[in-house]
Every structure is written in structure tokens, then in C-alpha cells.
C-alpha positions in Angstrom: 42.2 32.8 151.4 45.7 33.2 150.1 46.4 35.0 146.8 49.6 36.1 145.1 50.1 36.9 141.4 52.7 39.0 139.6 51.3 40.6 136.4 52.7 43.0 133.7 50.7 46.2 133.0 50.0 47.6 129.6 52.8 50.2 130.1 55.3 47.4 130.8 55.5 48.0 134.5 55.4 45.0 136.9 52.5 44.8 139.4 52.0 42.4 142.3 48.5 41.3 143.2 48.4 39.9 146.8 46.3 39.6 149.9 46.0 42.8 151.9 48.0 42.3 155.2 47.4 43.8 158.6 50.8 45.6 158.0 49.2 47.4 155.0 46.7 49.2 157.2 48.3 52.6 157.2 48.8 52.7 153.4 45.4 51.2 152.9 43.8 54.0 154.9 45.7 56.6 152.8 44.8 54.8 149.6 41.1 54.7 150.6 41.1 58.5 151.2 42.9 59.2 147.9 40.7 57.0 145.7 37.6 58.4 147.3 38.8 61.9 146.5 39.5 61.1 142.9 36.0 59.9 141.8 32.4 60.3 142.7 31.7 56.7 141.6 32.5 55.1 144.9 30.1 54.4 147.8 31.5 56.8 150.3 33.2 60.1 150.6 36.9 60.3 151.8 35.9 61.6 155.2 33.7 58.6 155.7 36.5 56.2 156.4 35.2 55.0 159.7 38.0 52.6 160.7 41.0 53.7 162.7 44.3 52.0 161.9 44.0 49.4 164.6 40.5 48.4 163.5 41.7 48.3 159.9 44.6 46.1 160.8 42.2 43.7 162.6 39.8 43.7 159.6 42.5 43.0 157.0 43.9 40.2 159.2 40.4 38.7 159.6 39.7 39.0 155.9 43.0 37.2 155.0 42.1 34.4 157.4 38.5 34.1 156.1 37.3 31.2 154.1 34.9 33.4 152.2 36.1 37.0 152.0 39.1 38.3 150.2 40.9 41.6 149.8 43.4 41.7 147.0 45.8 44.7 146.6 47.7 45.8 143.6 51.2 47.1 144.2 53.5 48.9 141.6 57.0 49.6 142.8 55.7 49.0 146.4 52.9 51.5 146.1 49.3 50.4 146.7 47.5 51.5 143.5 44.4 49.2 143.5 42.3 47.1 145.7 39.4 44.7 145.1 37.5 42.2 147.2 34.7 39.9 147.8 32.6 39.7 150.9 29.8 37.4 151.9 26.5 39.2 151.6 24.8 37.4 154.5 25.7 34.3 156.4 22.4 32.5 156.3 21.4 29.3 154.4 19.3 31.1 151.7 22.1 33.7 150.9 25.3 31.9 151.6 25.8 31.3 147.8 26.1 35.1 147.1 29.2 37.3 147.5 29.6 41.0 146.8 32.4 42.4 144.7 34.0 45.9 145.0 37.0 47.5 143.4 38.9 50.8 143.3 42.0 52.0 141.6 44.1 55.2 141.9 43.2 57.4 139.0 46.8 57.6 137.8 46.7 53.9 137.2 43.4 53.6 135.3 43.6 52.0 131.9 46.7 49.8 132.6 44.9 46.5 133.1 44.8 46.5 136.9 41.0 46.5 137.0 40.9 43.6 134.6 43.4 41.6 136.6 41.8 42.4 140.0 38.3 41.5 138.6 39.6 38.2 137.2 41.3 37.4 140.5 38.2 38.1 142.6 36.1 35.9 140.3 38.7 33.1 140.7 38.6 33.5 144.5 34.8 33.5 144.6 34.7 30.3 142.6 37.4 28.7 144.8 35.4 29.6 147.9 32.4 27.8 146.4 30.2 30.8 145.7 27.5 30.5 143.0 26.9 34.2 142.4 29.1 37.3 142.4 27.2 40.6 142.7 28.0 44.3 142.4 26.5 47.7 142.1 28.0 50.4 139.8 27.1 54.0 139.1 25.4 54.0 135.6 27.7 56.8 134.4 30.8 54.7 135.1 30.8 53.3 131.6 34.4 52.0 131.7 33.6 49.9 134.8 30.4 48.5 133.2 32.3 47.6 130.1 34.9 45.8 132.3 32.2 43.9 134.2 30.4 42.8 131.0 33.7 41.6 129.6 34.0 39.2 132.5 30.4 38.0 132.0 28.5 40.1 134.5 24.9 40.9 133.4 22.6 43.7 134.5 19.6 42.6 136.4 18.2 45.9 137.5 18.6 49.5 138.2 18.0 51.8 141.1 17.5 55.3 139.9 17.9 56.7 143.5 20.8 54.5 144.5 23.1 57.2 145.8 22.1 60.6 147.0 25.1 62.9 146.7 25.8 65.6 149.2 25.0 68.2 146.6 21.5 66.7 146.3 21.7 64.9 143.0 20.8 61.2 142.5 23.2 58.6 141.0 21.6 55.7 139.4 23.0 52.3 140.3 23.2 49.4 137.9 22.9 46.0 139.6 25.0 43.3 138.0 25.7 39.7 138.8 27.8 36.8 137.5 26.6 33.2 137.8 29.7 31.2 138.8 28.2 27.8 138.5 27.7 28.1 134.7 30.3 28.4 132.0 31.5 32.0 131.9 34.6 33.8 130.7 
């Protein structure tokens, strides 16, 4: 699925949203490690990046060629500062209508509108791919993300109080949210 869109950030900087390319693998790996160091709201720790550069190149290439999945990166002055994507939850008849959404942004770029633009772009891609429901899980303490998702029409449908077990032994509650794409939404 092809995606390209230039946007202007709240601080006036230009940002390019485009598909992740195989050639982005090295910087995508470094970006993954950095974003996962900057917040405890993401699924994994920085040392849990399991893909080597060759495998990441292959995955990014396959995602770009996919009719269902998408990985959109945000670049400011050529620097990868944000990434979001959709992935088919399961390829079977009863679940083929559902796609999972995930997003991360470098902390220095929070609050500039990148999350809003990436979310909107992934919603558009999910609709264009024919999905009927976009889903996500978010740490309940991540109030800014929850506000963003609600702005785009996501609704909470449940909570998992033992969603993440941190290495230090504390639980992080996950809020389960979904957006019905086959009804009028923002």
C-alpha cells in the first residue's frame, strides 16, 4: 500500500509521512531502540528488538508490498521521528475485517501534531484496504494517547488490569480501544 503526504507541524517545520522502505532499516532499528528507551508505554524494552537489519529490511519491504499492512514513517529534515502502522490481526475468515494499529514518536517531537497525522493516515489506509475495525491497546496512564485516539473516534471496549508486567514487577493496565470503520466517524 503506497502512502506519501507532506504536512506542516505546529512549530512550522515540514514533515514527510511516507511508507517505510527497506532502505530505512538501519535508521528504523535505531529509532526503535530510542523510542523504547524514552517511554514505558510501549510493548517492549529497547533490548527486545529481535530483528537484525537484514530481517528488518525484508519485513519493511513485505509490509510496503502488502495489500493489508502498512508502516508509515514521519521524517523531519530527513530524520525518522515517528512511525505508525496497521497489521492484520489474523488471516482467517472470521477475523479478516480487523486490523491492529500501533504508533510511536520520539519524545522530542511529542505535541507537534505528528501523532495526529499518523493516526489519521493509518485510519485512511485501513479504510482503503477494506477493513471494518481498527484496534489498539494503550497503557491507561498514557492520557495523551487516549485523548488522541478518542479524538479520532476510537472507543474503549475493555480493560486488562494485568496487561503488561514490567521488569520491576509492577502491572500496567491496558485500555482496549476500537474504531468501527464501516460507520460514519471523524
